[in-house]
C-alpha positions, -999 to 999 in steps of 0.1 A, spaced: 390 310 429 383 346 431 419 354 427 422 333 395 393 351 378 408 385 387 442 376 374 427 365 340 409 398 338 441 416 344 459 397 317 431 406 292 434 443 301 472 441 295 467 426 261 442 452 250 466 480 261 496 465 243 480 461 209 486 497 195 516 518 188 530 545 211 528 581 200 566 582 197 566 553 173 539 568 151 557 602 150 590 585 141 574 566 112 557 598 100 590 617 101 608 590 80 580 589 55 580 627 53 617 628 48 615 603 20 587 623 3 607 655 6 636 638 -13 614 624 -40 588 651 -46 610 677 -63 619 652 -90 584 639 -96 572 666 -121 604 661 -142 599 624 -141 563 628 -152 573 651 -181 598 625 -193 572 598 -192 547 618 -211 573 629 -237 585 593 -242 549 581 -246 542 608 -272 574 599 -291 563 562 -291 529 572 -305 546 592 -334 569 563 -341 540 538 -341 521 561 -365 551 562 -388 555 524 -386 519 517 -395 519 538 -427 529 508 -449 502 487 -435 477 516 -438 485 519 -475 481 481 -479 448 480 -459 432 509 -477 446 500 -511 458 535 -515 491 552 -523 504 577 -498 532 603 -496 548 616 -465 557 653 -466 569 680 -442 541 701 -427 530 729 -450 546 713 -480 528 699 -510 541 675 -537 546 701 -564 566 724 -541 587 696 -526 623 688 -534 634 690 -570 630 656 -587 603 644 -564 578 639 -592 605 620 -612 611 598 -581 574 593 -578 572 581 -615 602 557 -610 588 544 -577 551 541 -587 555 533 -624 545 552 -655 508 544 -651 507 562 -618 489 596 -617 496 623 -591 459 626 -582 460 589 -572 481 597 -542 470 609 -507 489 627 -482 499 607 -451 491 624 -419 510 618 -387 494 631 -355 519 652 -337 517 667 -302 516 705 -299 549 722 -306 564 691 -324 574 691 -360 583 664 -386 606 674 -414 610 651 -444 641 657 -465 625 643 -496 590 629 -501 586 593 -489 561 574 -511 541 544 -498 526 521 -524 493 503 -520 513 471 -519 528 482 -485 562 491 -498 578 525 -495 606 544 -512 626 552 -481 641 584 -470 651 604 -439 630 623 -414 637 646 -385 615 647 -355 617 679 -335 600 678 -300 608 714 -291 633 701 -266 654 678 -287 656 667 -324 663 633 -337 670 621 -373 658 588 -385 664 568 -417 636 549 -432 649 520 -453 630 507 -483 610 486 -488 593 484 -453 604 518 -438 602 507 -401 617 529 -374 635 509 -346 637 534 -318 651 522 -284 
């Protein structure tokens, strides 16, 4: 009987000692994880910048796409102009286009400037003023979005003026 009890105790001690990893196994795993991190880490800041830039571009596109709804919801007419430009100094014939689009009963002081929040260093250039009526329709036009790294041109088609950016 005494030998049975001692053999059971020996088996328990062996199980306790075999539960962990050896130092060699731990060092091997750490080496492999470190090697993988060394390959991925240099590209991580570039990847992060691309994600942030794509997210900012989506926010600008979303703001442009909500302008017709904003005009409808606020029951107000809007005009989209380039930064630093006003309606009187815009492209020749812009006021004539406004009268054609808005109707003869429309007055220039009844229109508000549409504002698009842009990240720092970005610019939005509008070739000709784009008018948004309080009915939610717009006159259409073309815009250029310059991110500082790249520039993209978009065409806004009347009457809904929605950008479809992939």
